[in-house]
N, C-alpha and C positions, 0 to 999 in steps of 0.2 A: 843977501839979498835973494839969492836963485833959491836955495833950500828950502824958503819961505815960501814960492810959487810950487817948487817940486811936491811940497808937502802939501800948499793946497790943492793941486791935480791928483794928489793920490788920495785926500781926504774927499773928494767928488766921485773918484773911479769906486773907492769901496761904498762910500754911499750909491752908486747905482749898479755895484754889484748886488747890495744887499737886497734894492729893489727888484732885480734880473732875480733873485732868487725869492723873495717872497711871491712874484709870476709865475714860479717855475716855469724860467726861462733855462734849463740848464745846459743847454749847449753855450751861451753865449756867461750865463756867469762862469760857466769851467771855463772859457777863453781868456776872460777878464783878470779873474783870480790866477791863472794861472801863469797870463803875461806880468801881472806883480811882483812874481817870485824867480820870472827867469833872472838871470848871473847879472847881467846887465842895470837891474834895476834896484834888485836885490844886494847889489854892492854899494849903492847908495846912504852909507853908516848915518854921516849927519842928518838927510832927509829924513830917515825913521826914528830917526832919534826923536825929532823937531816934532814930526808927528804923534810920537807920543807921549813926548810932553801936554804939544797944545790940544791934540785930541786922542787922547786916551782912549776914550769907548771907541773910536772907528779901530786905531789900530788894536785891540783887544777883540773885535769884531772879523778883521781881517786875518789874523791867527787864529781863529776858530772857525772862518772859512778855509783857511789854511790847513787846517787840520781835518777838510772831508778828500783832502788830494792828496795823502801822505802816504797811500799808496799807491802805484805806479797804476795810473790812469784807471783808478779801481774808486768810482764815485760810491761812498760809504751811506750816501743818504736814502732816505726814502722814496723811490721814486714813485709816484700815483698815475702817471699818465694827465693830459692835459682834462680828461673828463670824470 
């Protein structure tokens, strides 16, 4: 049961990160994705497996977003600024 509630939390956070990216709020987007990548969160294997099984689209979006931050603090997306 805990895995399901954690999975639902991750699902919601990934949805929020998707919206932040659409709004071009790069700092918040970066902080949220990096927090989901931190070791204590990344070690929750069963939760990630549940997310992959139940919400495959959200999991794939997280993987896509994570690839943006593979280089150490080097954002690889196109920054167009607020205007």
